[in-house]
Z-matrix of the N, CA and C atoms (Angstrom, degrees):
N
C 1 1.474
C 2 1.525 1 109.48
N 3 1.307 2 117.16 1 132.65
C 4 1.459 3 120.79 2 -178.76
C 5 1.516 4 110.72 3 -79.55
N 6 1.349 5 115.04 4 166.99
C 7 1.461 6 120.55 5 178.48
C 8 1.522 7 110.50 6 -61.04
N 9 1.347 8 115.50 7 -37.62
C 10 1.468 9 119.36 8 179.40
C 11 1.518 10 110.69 9 -63.72
N 12 1.348 11 116.63 10 -41.50
C 13 1.459 12 120.88 11 -179.85
C 14 1.520 13 111.51 12 -66.01
N 15 1.342 14 116.65 13 -37.57
C 16 1.465 15 120.54 14 176.25
C 17 1.517 16 109.66 15 -61.89
N 18 1.339 17 116.56 16 -45.82
C 19 1.451 18 121.57 17 179.86
C 20 1.512 19 111.36 18 -61.13
N 21 1.353 20 116.75 19 -43.85
C 22 1.451 21 121.43 20 -178.49
C 23 1.533 22 111.32 21 -64.63
N 24 1.341 23 116.70 22 -29.37
C 25 1.451 24 120.91 23 -177.22
C 26 1.528 25 112.29 24 -82.20
N 27 1.315 26 117.33 25 -12.31
C 28 1.454 27 121.24 26 -177.71
C 29 1.522 28 110.56 27 -73.82
N 30 1.314 29 116.17 28 126.72
C 31 1.455 30 119.44 29 177.96
C 32 1.526 31 109.77 30 -69.42
N 33 1.321 32 116.61 31 158.65
C 34 1.449 33 119.78 32 -177.38
C 35 1.524 34 111.74 33 -66.54
N 36 1.320 35 118.57 34 -35.95
C 37 1.461 36 120.21 35 178.26
C 38 1.527 37 111.08 36 -62.49
N 39 1.322 38 116.65 37 -38.90
C 40 1.473 39 120.26 38 177.29
C 41 1.521 40 109.94 39 -70.25
N 42 1.319 41 116.84 40 -40.58
C 43 1.461 42 120.21 41 177.83
C 44 1.532 43 110.94 42 -60.41
N 45 1.324 44 117.26 43 -42.26
C 46 1.463 45 121.26 44 176.95
C 47 1.527 46 110.82 45 -59.77
N 48 1.318 47 116.06 46 -47.28
C 49 1.461 48 120.27 47 -179.22
C 50 1.521 49 111.22 48 -61.11
N 51 1.328 50 116.77 49 -45.56
C 52 1.461 51 120.62 50 -178.44
C 53 1.528 52 112.24 51 -68.37
N 54 1.325 53 116.17 52 -40.23
C 55 1.466 54 120.22 53 -176.74
C 56 1.514 55 112.76 54 -69.37
N 57 1.327 56 116.82 55 -23.65
C 58 1.466 57 120.36 56 -177.34
C 59 1.528 58 112.63 57 -108.26
N 60 1.323 59 117.23 58 9.59
C 61 1.473 60 120.04 59 -174.58
C 62 1.526 61 111.96 60 -58.20
N 63 1.335 62 116.97 61 -44.68
C 64 1.468 63 119.16 62 -177.02
C 65 1.524 64 111.69 63 -67.58
N 66 1.337 65 117.74 64 -48.32
C 67 1.468 66 119.71 65 -178.49
C 68 1.526 67 110.99 66 -68.81
N 69 1.323 68 116.89 67 -29.15
C 70 1.464 69 120.86 68 174.88
C 71 1.521 70 110.10 69 -63.82
N 72 1.313 71 116.23 70 -45.01
C 73 1.463 72 121.35 71 179.36
C 74 1.521 73 111.04 72 -61.61
N 75 1.319 74 117.43 73 -41.87
C 76 1.462 75 121.16 74 179.82
C 77 1.528 76 111.39 75 -61.87
N 78 1.318 77 115.53 76 -43.06
C 79 1.466 78 119.70 77 179.93
C 80 1.526 79 111.08 78 -67.78
N 81 1.309 80 115.84 79 -43.98
C 82 1.461 81 121.49 80 -175.51
C 83 1.514 82 112.00 81 -63.93
N 84 1.331 83 116.95 82 -33.54
C 85 1.460 84 120.90 83 -176.11
C 86 1.525 85 112.00 84 -111.56
N 87 1.308 86 116.43 85 35.27
C 88 1.464 87 120.14 86 173.05
C 89 1.524 88 108.85 87 -66.97
N 90 1.325 89 116.83 88 157.92
C 91 1.463 90 121.63 89 179.12
C 92 1.522 91 110.70 90 -58.30
N 93 1.329 92 116.07 91 -43.02
C 94 1.465 93 119.67 92 -178.86
C 95 1.520 94 111.35 93 -60.02
N 96 1.341 95 117.26 94 -51.85
C 97 1.456 96 120.07 95 -176.64
C 98 1.524 97 111.95 96 -69.00
N 99 1.321 98 117.75 97 -39.28
C 100 1.463 99 119.84 98 177.75
C 101 1.523 100 111.04 99 -59.79
N 102 1.332 101 116.54 100 -45.23
C 103 1.465 102 120.76 101 -179.45
C 104 1.521 103 110.75 102 -64.66
N 105 1.319 104 116.50 103 -44.88
C 106 1.461 105 120.85 104 -179.11
C 107 1.524 106 111.52 105 -63.68
N 108 1.331 107 117.16 106 -46.57
C 109 1.459 108 120.39 107 -172.19
C 110 1.520 109 113.45 108 -80.37
N 111 1.319 110 118.00 109 -21.03
C 112 1.471 111 119.94 110 174.73
C 113 1.519 112 111.62 111 -73.43
N 114 1.329 113 117.15 112 -13.78
C 115 1.461 114 119.74 113 -176.58
C 116 1.505 115 112.10 114 77.31
N 117 1.331 116 117.21 115 28.65
C 118 1.465 117 121.44 116 -177.17
C 119 1.523 118 113.49 117 -74.86
N 120 1.318 119 117.47 118 -11.79
C 121 1.458 120 121.56 119 -175.81
C 122 1.525 121 110.39 120 -99.74
N 123 1.340 122 115.95 121 159.52
C 124 1.461 123 117.24 122 171.60
C 125 1.529 124 107.80 123 -75.81
N 126 1.322 125 116.00 124 171.39
C 127 1.470 126 119.88 125 -172.56
C 128 1.521 127 112.02 126 -59.96
N 129 1.321 128 117.11 127 -41.46
C 130 1.463 129 120.04 128 -178.41
C 131 1.525 130 111.00 129 -65.57
N 132 1.339 131 116.24 130 -46.43
C 133 1.464 132 120.24 131 -178.68
C 134 1.524 133 111.49 132 -68.30
N 135 1.331 134 117.04 133 -38.30
C 136 1.457 135 120.14 134 179.24
C 137 1.513 136 112.22 135 -65.31
N 138 1.323 137 116.06 136 -41.55
C 139 1.458 138 120.37 137 178.14
C 140 1.526 139 110.51 138 -65.59
N 141 1.334 140 116.70 139 -41.32
C 142 1.462 141 120.44 140 178.63
C 143 1.527 142 111.46 141 -64.70
N 144 1.339 143 116.69 142 -36.62
C 145 1.465 144 120.40 143 178.67
C 146 1.523 145 110.64 144 -66.34
N 147 1.329 146 116.64 145 -42.87
C 148 1.462 147 119.23 146 177.76
C 149 1.525 148 110.39 147 -63.49
N 150 1.329 149 117.43 148 -40.92
C 151 1.462 150 120.71 149 178.68
C 152 1.522 151 111.06 150 -62.42
N 153 1.328 152 116.38 151 -40.06
C 154 1.470 153 120.35 152 178.52
C 155 1.530 154 110.46 153 -63.03
N 156 1.322 155 116.53 154 -40.29
C 157 1.463 156 121.00 155 177.23
C 158 1.525 157 110.95 156 -63.83
N 159 1.314 158 116.83 157 -47.12
C 160 1.461 159 120.20 158 -178.98
C 161 1.523 160 111.93 159 -65.04
N 162 1.324 161 116.92 160 -32.64
C 163 1.465 162 119.72 161 177.35
C 164 1.524 163 110.93 162 -63.95
N 165 1.340 164 116.22 163 -39.51
C 166 1.474 165 119.50 164 176.41
C 167 1.522 166 110.38 165 -69.35
N 168 1.320 167 116.64 166 -41.46
C 169 1.459 168 120.26 167 179.38
C 170 1.526 169 112.15 168 -61.64
N 171 1.325 170 117.93 169 -33.11
C 172 1.460 171 119.77 170 179.93
C 173 1.524 172 110.85 171 -58.49
N 174 1.330 173 117.50 172 -42.81
C 175 1.465 174 120.55 173 177.26
C 176 1.527 175 110.84 174 -61.64
N 177 1.339 176 115.59 175 -41.24
C 178 1.463 177 120.61 176 -178.15
C 179 1.521 178 111.19 177 -65.65
N 180 1.323 179 116.49 178 -48.36
C 181 1.459 180 119.49 179 -175.65
C 182 1.522 181 112.48 180 -71.07
N 183 1.319 182 117.85 181 -32.00
C 184 1.460 183 119.14 182 173.91
C 185 1.524 184 110.00 183 -59.56
N 186 1.328 185 116.17 184 -45.37
C 187 1.469 186 120.20 185 179.83
C 188 1.516 187 111.48 186 -69.00
N 189 1.324 188 117.26 187 -43.15
C 190 1.465 189 121.34 188 -179.20
C 191 1.526 190 110.85 189 -61.88
N 192 1.313 191 116.45 190 -46.30
C 193 1.461 192 118.83 191 -175.04
C 194 1.523 193 112.29 192 -74.11
N 195 1.327 194 116.92 193 -29.96
C 196 1.467 195 119.25 194 170.90
C 197 1.527 196 110.58 195 -63.49
N 198 1.330 197 115.85 196 -43.59
C 199 1.466 198 120.35 197 -179.33
C 200 1.524 199 111.47 198 -65.15
N 201 1.329 200 116.28 199 -41.02
C 202 1.465 201 119.90 200 179.49
C 203 1.524 202 110.39 201 -64.07
N 204 1.322 203 117.13 202 -41.34
C 205 1.466 204 119.40 203 178.11
C 206 1.530 205 111.22 204 -62.54
N 207 1.329 206 115.80 205 -34.98
C 208 1.468 207 119.29 206 178.43
C 209 1.524 208 111.79 207 -65.71
N 210 1.331 209 116.72 208 -24.91
C 211 1.464 210 121.52 209 -179.32
C 212 1.531 211 111.31 210 -114.39
N 213 1.333 212 116.31 211 24.74
C 214 1.465 213 120.48 212 -172.84
C 215 1.520 214 113.46 213 -57.22
N 216 1.325 215 116.87 214 -30.45
C 217 1.461 216 120.21 215 -178.13
C 218 1.524 217 113.25 216 -93.81
N 219 1.317 218 116.13 217 3.33
C 220 1.464 219 119.72 218 -179.08
C 221 1.518 220 110.92 219 -68.17
N 222 1.311 221 115.44 220 146.36
C 223 1.465 222 120.45 221 176.92
C 224 1.520 223 111.88 222 -65.65
N 225 1.344 224 117.46 223 -15.93
C 226 1.464 225 121.10 224 -178.42
C 227 1.527 226 112.71 225 -95.35
N 228 1.330 227 118.25 226 -18.43
C 229 1.463 228 121.38 227 -178.65
C 230 1.516 229 113.53 228 -111.00
N 231 1.318 230 117.29 229 -36.67
C 232 1.468 231 118.67 230 -175.24
C 233 1.535 232 113.11 231 -60.81
N 234 1.363 233 119.90 232 -32.89
C 235 1.465 234 117.88 233 178.43
C 236 1.528 235 113.25 234 -74.47
N 237 1.334 236 117.27 235 -17.11
C 238 1.451 237 120.68 236 -173.39
C 239 1.520 238 113.80 237 -97.38
N 240 1.328 239 115.10 238 -39.48
C 241 1.454 240 116.12 239 -168.06
C 242 1.524 241 113.13 240 -84.27
N 243 1.343 242 112.93 241 148.91
C 244 1.453 243 123.32 242 179.13
C 245 1.522 244 105.19 243 -142.43
N 246 1.318 245 117.78 244 133.60
C 247 1.462 246 120.83 245 -176.90
C 248 1.523 247 112.43 246 -56.94
N 249 1.324 248 117.09 247 -25.26
C 250 1.467 249 120.21 248 179.29
C 251 1.531 250 112.59 249 -67.70
N 252 1.322 251 116.88 250 -17.05
C 253 1.460 252 120.32 251 178.87
C 254 1.530 253 112.78 252 -79.77
N 255 1.298 254 118.60 253 -22.44
C 256 1.462 255 121.39 254 -172.67
C 257 1.525 256 111.12 255 -60.26
N 258 1.335 257 115.83 256 135.76
C 259 1.465 258 121.63 257 -171.38
C 260 1.523 259 114.35 258 -114.99
N 261 1.327 260 118.75 259 -8.84
C 262 1.458 261 120.03 260 -173.28
C 263 1.525 262 111.94 261 -59.57
N 264 1.320 263 117.63 262 -48.62
C 265 1.469 264 120.53 263 -178.35
C 266 1.530 265 110.76 264 -62.68
N 267 1.331 266 117.12 265 -39.50
C 268 1.466 267 120.37 266 179.51
C 269 1.520 268 111.09 267 -65.03
N 270 1.320 269 116.90 268 -41.22
C 271 1.463 270 119.95 269 178.22
C 272 1.529 271 110.92 270 -62.94
N 273 1.306 272 117.10 271 -42.97
C 274 1.462 273 119.92 272 178.39
C 275 1.531 274 110.74 273 -61.18
N 276 1.326 275 116.24 274 -42.23
C 277 1.465 276 120.34 275 179.09
C 278 1.526 277 111.00 276 -63.42
N 279 1.332 278 116.98 277 -43.14
C 280 1.464 279 120.82 278 178.26
C 281 1.522 280 111.35 279 -60.51
N 282 1.317 281 116.21 280 -46.01
C 283 1.463 282 119.83 281 -177.78
C 284 1.523 283 111.11 282 -67.90
N 285 1.313 284 117.52 283 -35.23
C 286 1.470 285 120.20 284 174.96
C 287 1.524 286 110.81 285 -63.10
N 288 1.343 287 115.96 286 -42.85
C 289 1.465 288 120.24 287 179.96
C 290 1.529 289 111.09 288 -65.38
N 291 1.312 290 116.49 289 -41.04
C 292 1.467 291 120.52 290 179.78
C 293 1.525 292 111.16 291 -68.14
N 294 1.318 293 116.54 292 -38.70
C 295 1.464 294 120.28 293 177.54
C 296 1.530 295 110.42 294 -64.37
N 297 1.321 296 116.86 295 -43.95
C 298 1.463 297 121.59 296 178.08
C 299 1.517 298 111.09 297 -60.49
N 300 1.341 299 115.88 298 -33.62
C 301 1.468 300 120.62 299 178.90
C 302 1.526 301 112.68 300 -78.37
N 303 1.335 302 116.97 301 -1.71
C 304 1.454 303 120.70 302 176.88
C 305 1.512 304 115.82 303 89.76
N 306 1.333 305 117.55 304 12.60
C 307 1.458 306 120.79 305 179.10
C 308 1.531 307 109.14 306 -76.22
N 309 1.335 308 115.91 307 132.77
C 310 1.468 309 121.69 308 -179.33
C 311 1.527 310 108.52 309 -104.86
N 312 1.337 311 116.83 310 130.37
C 313 1.462 312 120.70 311 -178.98
C 314 1.517 313 109.37 312 -156.07
N 315 1.335 314 115.62 313 160.53
C 316 1.462 315 122.15 314 179.61
C 317 1.521 316 110.05 315 -80.97
N 318 1.332 317 116.13 316 127.96
C 319 1.456 318 120.70 317 -178.78
C 320 1.528 319 113.07 318 -98.12
N 321 1.327 320 117.24 319 -24.28
C 322 1.460 321 119.90 320 -176.50
C 323 1.523 322 110.80 321 -70.68
N 324 1.321 323 117.86 322 144.80
C 325 1.464 324 119.80 323 -179.54
C 326 1.524 325 112.10 324 -69.09
N 327 1.313 326 115.87 325 137.36
C 328 1.462 327 120.75 326 174.19
C 329 1.519 328 108.99 327 -72.51
N 330 1.325 329 116.89 328 170.12
C 331 1.468 330 120.17 329 178.17
C 332 1.532 331 111.91 330 -59.23
N 333 1.355 332 119.67 331 -43.97
C 334 1.464 333 118.68 332 177.32
C 335 1.535 334 112.87 333 -64.21
N 336 1.324 335 116.27 334 -36.01
C 337 1.467 336 118.81 335 177.21
C 338 1.519 337 110.18 336 -64.86
N 339 1.321 338 116.66 337 -40.98
C 340 1.465 339 120.19 338 177.66
C 341 1.524 340 111.21 339 -60.77
N 342 1.336 341 117.13 340 -39.24
C 343 1.467 342 120.35 341 178.38
C 344 1.528 343 110.77 342 -66.04
N 345 1.313 344 116.37 343 -41.24
C 346 1.466 345 122.45 344 177.45
C 347 1.530 346 109.34 345 -60.13
N 348 1.330 347 115.82 346 -51.09
C 349 1.465 348 121.40 347 -179.44
C 350 1.528 349 110.95 348 -60.91
N 351 1.322 350 116.12 349 -40.33
C 352 1.457 351 120.15 350 -179.11
C 353 1.522 352 111.45 351 -60.13
N 354 1.333 353 117.13 352 -44.08
C 355 1.466 354 119.43 353 178.55
C 356 1.526 355 110.66 354 -62.05
N 357 1.326 356 116.30 355 -43.73
C 358 1.459 357 119.78 356 -178.69
C 359 1.526 358 111.52 357 -65.12
N 360 1.341 359 116.93 358 -40.52
C 361 1.465 360 120.26 359 178.55
C 362 1.534 361 110.97 360 -64.04
N 363 1.322 362 116.25 361 -40.07
C 364 1.469 363 119.83 362 178.78
C 365 1.529 364 110.81 363 -64.25
N 366 1.314 365 116.48 364 -40.44
C 367 1.461 366 119.98 365 178.69
C 368 1.525 367 110.75 366 -65.56
N 369 1.323 368 116.22 367 -39.97
C 370 1.455 369 119.91 368 179.00
C 371 1.512 370 113.12 369 -66.33
N 372 1.331 371 116.09 370 -31.94
C 373 1.468 372 120.84 371 -178.34
C 374 1.518 373 112.70 372 -78.87
N 375 1.327 374 116.96 373 -17.76
C 376 1.454 375 120.97 374 -179.60
C 377 1.522 376 110.26 375 -87.71
N 378 1.317 377 116.22 376 144.09
C 379 1.471 378 120.53 377 177.78
C 380 1.529 379 112.05 378 -101.62
N 381 1.324 380 116.43 379 10.10
C 382 1.461 381 119.61 380 -174.19
C 383 1.527 382 112.60 381 -78.63
N 384 1.301 383 115.67 382 155.24
C 385 1.468 384 122.12 383 174.76
C 386 1.516 385 110.47 384 -63.26
N 387 1.324 386 115.52 385 -35.48
C 388 1.460 387 119.92 386 -179.08
C 389 1.534 388 110.98 387 -64.31
N 390 1.340 389 116.01 388 -40.62
C 391 1.467 390 119.77 389 178.52
C 392 1.523 391 110.64 390 -63.84
N 393 1.330 392 116.34 391 -43.09
C 394 1.461 393 119.81 392 179.19
C 395 1.527 394 110.99 393 -63.18
N 396 1.320 395 117.19 394 -40.71
C 397 1.464 396 120.48 395 178.64
C 398 1.527 397 111.28 396 -65.65
N 399 1.334 398 116.18 397 -39.43
C 400 1.461 399 119.93 398 177.56
C 401 1.520 400 110.52 399 -62.60
N 402 1.319 401 116.50 400 -41.30
C 403 1.467 402 121.12 401 177.26
C 404 1.532 403 111.65 402 -62.10
N 405 1.315 404 117.03 403 -32.93
C 406 1.462 405 119.79 404 177.14
C 407 1.523 406 110.54 405 -60.48
N 408 1.330 407 116.76 406 -37.89
C 409 1.460 408 120.37 407 175.84
C 410 1.511 409 111.87 408 -65.10
N 411 1.330 410 117.04 409 -42.45
C 412 1.466 411 120.86 410 176.51
C 413 1.531 412 110.53 411 -63.02
N 414 1.318 413 116.02 412 -41.58
C 415 1.468 414 121.97 413 -179.94
C 416 1.522 415 110.20 414 -58.60
N 417 1.300 416 116.56 415 -46.70
C 418 1.462 417 122.46 416 179.45
C 419 1.529 418 111.33 417 -57.42
N 420 1.314 419 116.95 418 -49.07
C 421 1.462 420 120.46 419 -176.15
C 422 1.522 421 111.23 420 -63.34
N 423 1.316 422 116.01 421 -47.68
C 424 1.455 423 119.52 422 -174.31
C 425 1.530 424 111.54 423 -70.36
N 426 1.305 425 117.53 424 -56.50
C 427 1.458 426 118.84 425 -169.32
C 428 1.523 427 113.41 426 -79.16
N 429 1.315 428 117.79 427 -40.22
C 430 1.464 429 117.36 428 177.28
C 431 1.526 430 109.40 429 -67.54
N 432 1.341 431 116.13 430 -32.11
C 433 1.463 432 119.87 431 174.97
C 434 1.519 433 112.16 432 -64.97
N 435 1.326 434 116.71 433 -41.27
C 436 1.467 435 120.45 434 179.33
C 437 1.526 436 111.36 435 -64.77
N 438 1.323 437 115.97 436 -35.49
C 439 1.461 438 120.68 437 -179.94
C 440 1.522 439 112.62 438 -78.08
N 441 1.315 440 116.94 439 -15.13
C 442 1.469 441 121.12 440 -177.45
C 443 1.526 442 109.90 441 -111.30
N 444 1.326 443 117.35 442 -90.62
C 445 1.461 444 120.54 443 -178.84
C 446 1.518 445 113.49 444 -60.16
N 447 1.325 446 116.97 445 -28.71
C 448 1.458 447 119.71 446 179.15
C 449 1.514 448 112.56 447 -59.98
N 450 1.328 449 116.90 448 -32.26
C 451 1.457 450 120.16 449 178.98
C 452 1.531 451 111.22 450 -68.18
N 453 1.320 452 116.13 451 -33.84
C 454 1.468 453 120.91 452 176.00
C 455 1.527 454 109.78 453 -68.09
N 456 1.319 455 116.43 454 -43.29
C 457 1.467 456 121.01 455 177.70
C 458 1.522 457 109.91 456 -56.66
N 459 1.310 458 116.82 457 -47.24
C 460 1.466 459 121.08 458 -178.50
C 461 1.522 460 111.44 459 -58.58
N 462 1.321 461 117.47 460 -47.22
C 463 1.467 462 120.92 461 -178.98
C 464 1.524 463 111.46 462 -63.57
N 465 1.329 464 116.28 463 -43.46
C 466 1.461 465 119.72 464 -176.05
C 467 1.526 466 112.14 465 -67.46
N 468 1.330 467 117.43 466 -46.08
C 469 1.469 468 118.90 467 -177.65
C 470 1.525 469 111.01 468 -71.40
N 471 1.325 470 116.82 469 -33.37
C 472 1.465 471 119.47 470 177.21
C 473 1.526 472 110.32 471 -62.53
N 474 1.324 473 115.90 472 -44.92
C 475 1.456 474 120.69 473 -178.84
C 476 1.528 475 112.03 474 -71.20
N 477 1.326 476 117.26 475 -42.30
C 478 1.468 477 120.59 476 -174.79
C 479 1.517 478 113.16 477 -73.09
N 480 1.346 479 116.93 478 -35.69
C 481 1.463 480 120.09 479 -170.95
C 482 1.528 481 113.56 480 -121.22
N 483 1.335 482 116.15 481 9.30
C 484 1.470 483 121.63 482 178.22
C 485 1.531 484 111.57 483 53.08
N 486 1.322 485 116.25 484 42.50
C 487 1.460 486 121.03 485 178.91
C 488 1.528 487 108.51 486 -81.41
N 489 1.328 488 118.18 487 125.39
C 490 1.472 489 120.60 488 -176.70
C 491 1.520 490 112.17 489 -70.70
N 492 1.317 491 115.53 490 158.07
C 493 1.461 492 121.41 491 -175.68
C 494 1.524 493 112.49 492 -61.48
N 495 1.344 494 117.64 493 -30.05
C 496 1.468 495 118.88 494 -179.33
C 497 1.523 496 112.80 495 -69.09
N 498 1.325 497 117.33 496 -10.76
C 499 1.464 498 121.30 497 175.01
C 500 1.520 499 112.00 498 -103.52
N 501 1.328 500 116.44 499 6.40
C 502 1.468 501 121.44 500 -177.63
C 503 1.532 502 111.85 501 -126.93
N 504 1.316 503 117.11 502 25.26
C 505 1.460 504 119.24 503 -178.00
C 506 1.522 505 112.90 504 -68.06
N 507 1.332 506 116.94 505 -17.82
C 508 1.467 507 120.73 506 175.21
C 509 1.529 508 111.26 507 -53.68
N 510 1.329 509 116.14 508 -33.65
C 511 1.459 510 120.97 509 -175.66
C 512 1.526 511 112.57 510 -93.83
N 513 1.323 512 117.63 511 1.09
C 514 1.459 513 121.58 512 -176.19
C 515 1.524 514 110.20 513 -105.13
N 516 1.328 515 116.17 514 119.79
C 517 1.458 516 122.21 515 -177.31
C 518 1.524 517 110.11 516 -111.95
N 519 1.310 518 116.31 517 145.49
C 520 1.453 519 121.96 518 176.15
C 521 1.530 520 109.19 519 -84.87
N 522 1.330 521 113.52 520 60.03
C 523 1.465 522 121.34 521 -177.65
C 524 1.524 523 107.28 522 -130.55
N 525 1.320 524 117.05 523 116.34
C 526 1.466 525 121.61 524 -172.76
C 527 1.521 526 113.43 525 -66.21
N 528 1.325 527 116.38 526 -41.16
C 529 1.463 528 120.44 527 -175.55
C 530 1.526 529 109.04 528 -127.17
N 531 1.345 530 116.64 529 83.88
C 532 1.465 531 120.66 530 -175.74
C 533 1.523 532 114.01 531 -55.51
N 534 1.339 533 117.52 532 -38.97
C 535 1.472 534 118.53 533 -178.51
C 536 1.523 535 110.98 534 -63.05
N 537 1.321 536 117.05 535 -44.31
C 538 1.460 537 120.02 536 178.54
C 539 1.522 538 110.98 537 -64.12
N 540 1.340 539 115.36 538 -38.28
C 541 1.466 540 119.09 539 178.23
C 542 1.525 541 110.06 540 -63.00
N 543 1.331 542 116.99 541 -44.85
C 544 1.470 543 120.31 542 -179.52
C 545 1.529 544 111.10 543 -65.10
N 546 1.310 545 116.59 544 -37.80
C 547 1.465 546 119.61 545 176.91
C 548 1.528 547 110.79 546 -62.20
N 549 1.336 548 116.59 547 -43.59
C 550 1.467 549 119.73 548 -179.83
C 551 1.524 550 110.75 549 -69.40
N 552 1.327 551 116.57 550 -31.99
C 553 1.463 552 120.54 551 176.80
C 554 1.527 553 110.02 552 -63.94
N 555 1.323 554 116.32 553 -45.34
C 556 1.471 555 119.73 554 179.50
C 557 1.529 556 110.92 555 -64.26
N 558 1.311 557 116.87 556 -36.66
C 559 1.463 558 120.01 557 176.03
C 560 1.521 559 110.45 558 -62.89
N 561 1.348 560 116.19 559 -41.24
C 562 1.468 561 119.83 560 177.56
C 563 1.530 562 110.77 561 -63.28
N 564 1.316 563 117.36 562 -39.14
C 565 1.464 564 120.65 563 175.40
C 566 1.524 565 110.54 564 -59.36
N 567 1.319 566 115.72 565 -45.45
C 568 1.465 567 120.15 566 -177.28
C 569 1.525 568 112.27 567 -65.00
N 570 1.331 569 116.71 568 -24.01
C 571 1.468 570 120.97 569 -176.68
C 572 1.526 571 113.40 570 -99.39
N 573 1.338 572 118.01 571 3.97
C 574 1.459 573 119.66 572 177.61
C 575 1.528 574 109.99 573 -60.37
N 576 1.325 575 118.45 574 142.90
C 577 1.468 576 121.62 575 -177.53
C 578 1.530 577 112.22 576 -80.72
N 579 1.310 578 115.60 577 65.14
C 580 1.462 579 121.36 578 -175.50
C 581 1.516 580 111.72 579 -89.55
N 582 1.323 581 115.22 580 134.04
C 583 1.461 582 119.73 581 166.63
C 584 1.525 583 106.95 582 -100.82
N 585 1.310 584 118.05 583 -175.24
C 586 1.461 585 119.87 584 -175.44
C 587 1.526 586 111.89 585 -59.52
N 588 1.329 587 116.70 586 -41.68
C 589 1.469 588 120.16 587 -176.79
C 590 1.525 589 111.89 588 -68.71
N 591 1.335 590 116.88 589 -48.49
C 592 1.462 591 118.86 590 -178.21
C 593 1.529 592 111.41 591 -70.49
N 594 1.319 593 116.36 592 -29.75
C 595 1.470 594 119.96 593 175.38
C 596 1.523 595 109.83 594 -62.70
N 597 1.313 596 116.65 595 -43.64
C 598 1.468 597 120.97 596 178.83
C 599 1.524 598 110.95 597 -63.74
N 600 1.325 599 117.27 598 -38.00
C 601 1.466 600 120.47 599 179.10
C 602 1.527 601 111.00 600 -67.81
N 603 1.316 602 117.54 601 -39.80
C 604 1.461 603 120.17 602 178.40
C 605 1.527 604 110.92 603 -63.97
N 606 1.314 605 116.67 604 -41.95
C 607 1.463 606 120.80 605 176.95
C 608 1.526 607 110.75 606 -63.47
N 609 1.328 608 115.96 607 -39.98
C 610 1.463 609 120.37 608 178.29
C 611 1.526 610 110.47 609 -64.14
N 612 1.336 611 117.29 610 -42.08
C 613 1.456 612 120.41 611 179.03
C 614 1.515 613 111.77 612 -60.21
N 615 1.323 614 117.54 613 -42.63
C 616 1.460 615 121.13 614 179.25
C 617 1.523 616 111.13 615 -64.79
N 618 1.326 617 116.96 616 -44.81
C 619 1.469 618 120.46 617 178.61
C 620 1.517 619 111.17 618 -62.59
N 621 1.333 620 116.27 619 -41.95
C 622 1.465 621 120.02 620 179.00
C 623 1.520 622 111.21 621 -63.41
N 624 1.333 623 117.08 622 -39.47
C 625 1.461 624 120.58 623 179.98
C 626 1.516 625 111.09 624 -59.97
N 627 1.330 626 117.00 625 -44.54
C 628 1.460 627 119.83 626 178.15
C 629 1.529 628 111.28 627 -65.65
N 630 1.331 629 116.85 628 -41.28
C 631 1.464 630 120.31 629 179.51
C 632 1.530 631 111.05 630 -63.26
N 633 1.326 632 116.46 631 -43.08
C 634 1.465 633 119.95 632 176.80
C 635 1.530 634 110.48 633 -61.44
N 636 1.318 635 115.97 634 -41.25
C 637 1.461 636 119.74 635 -178.87
C 638 1.520 637 111.17 636 -63.47
N 639 1.329 638 116.93 637 -41.59
C 640 1.458 639 120.82 638 178.19
C 641 1.526 640 110.98 639 -61.53
N 642 1.337 641 116.97 640 -43.78
C 643 1.463 642 120.89 641 178.76
C 644 1.527 643 110.72 642 -64.47
N 645 1.323 644 116.75 643 -38.26
C 646 1.462 645 121.38 644 177.39
C 647 1.526 646 110.06 645 -61.12
N 648 1.330 647 116.79 646 -44.77
C 649 1.458 648 121.05 647 178.30
C 650 1.528 649 111.70 648 -62.76
N 651 1.319 650 116.33 649 -41.50
C 652 1.470 651 119.14 650 -179.55
C 653 1.523 652 111.36 651 -61.88
N 654 1.322 653 116.31 652 -38.22
C 655 1.464 654 120.08 653 178.89
C 656 1.521 655 111.61 654 -66.37
N 657 1.339 656 116.84 655 -21.11
C 658 1.463 657 121.00 656 179.54
C 659 1.527 658 113.12 657 -90.21
N 660 1.321 659 118.40 658 -3.67
C 661 1.461 660 120.44 659 -177.51
C 662 1.530 661 113.84 660 -56.40
N 663 1.343 662 119.59 661 -38.36
C 664 1.477 663 118.21 662 177.92
C 665 1.527 664 113.52 663 -59.69
N 666 1.321 665 117.56 664 -23.12
C 667 1.465 666 120.81 665 -179.86
C 668 1.517 667 111.05 666 -66.04
N 669 1.333 668 116.86 667 -33.00
C 670 1.466 669 120.69 668 -177.97
C 671 1.518 670 113.16 669 -103.86
N 672 1.327 671 118.15 670 -9.29
C 673 1.461 672 120.92 671 -178.56
C 674 1.531 673 110.30 672 -66.62
N 675 1.324 674 115.04 673 128.86
C 676 1.456 675 119.53 674 175.92
C 677 1.511 676 114.89 675 72.70
N 678 1.358 677 116.32 676 12.82
C 679 1.470 678 119.10 677 -177.05
C 680 1.525 679 113.51 678 -109.72
N 681 1.314 680 115.79 679 3.81
C 682 1.469 681 117.31 680 -175.69
C 683 1.514 682 110.85 681 -75.48
N 684 1.335 683 115.06 682 166.23
C 685 1.462 684 120.94 683 179.39
C 686 1.518 685 112.29 684 -77.80
N 687 1.336 686 116.36 685 -12.18
C 688 1.473 687 119.45 686 -175.17
C 689 1.528 688 110.94 687 -70.50
């Protein structure tokens, strides 16, 4: 089998995973996330760091979900999205619970968050097929990530910082069998009606999502700097 034949046989979900492996690794092992997930902070600092992260995510998900609704009938988004995936309401509930508990955190978007939001708003405002395909890449990174690595984040921060479940609803989905859901999601990705151009845009959207996430994490590094128990 030639290299071209191997490439042609690769499903789009696998291509997405392979094409974003490096930027995924960079985001996953940022200083902010490594410090938070290792449990290096005391309970107060760890909870505040998670709240700061969720505050930035709220801006992102508001923009993402507005953009997805704008393209709800697109052939690139309608097969992927499910209302159970939406995270904006859960993030608001988490931040309300953390605020009530007396946790202090920055609510304004950082410069990297603003750049992330700006891209999503531009995609939502465009009616082009390319914009919808790019959003499909963003959709994949955010929601499949929340259903996968996000579950690990929830367990680790809950255990390390004694954060109650009512402040972690962002990671809780009304989906009975997450593995089956993720399998069907990947099948939907593989069946998207992508041509060469829209395929490239979807891959670009996924790569951009990881890059934006890494920049968002870097902007949060001062939140965890000098706060460890060591």
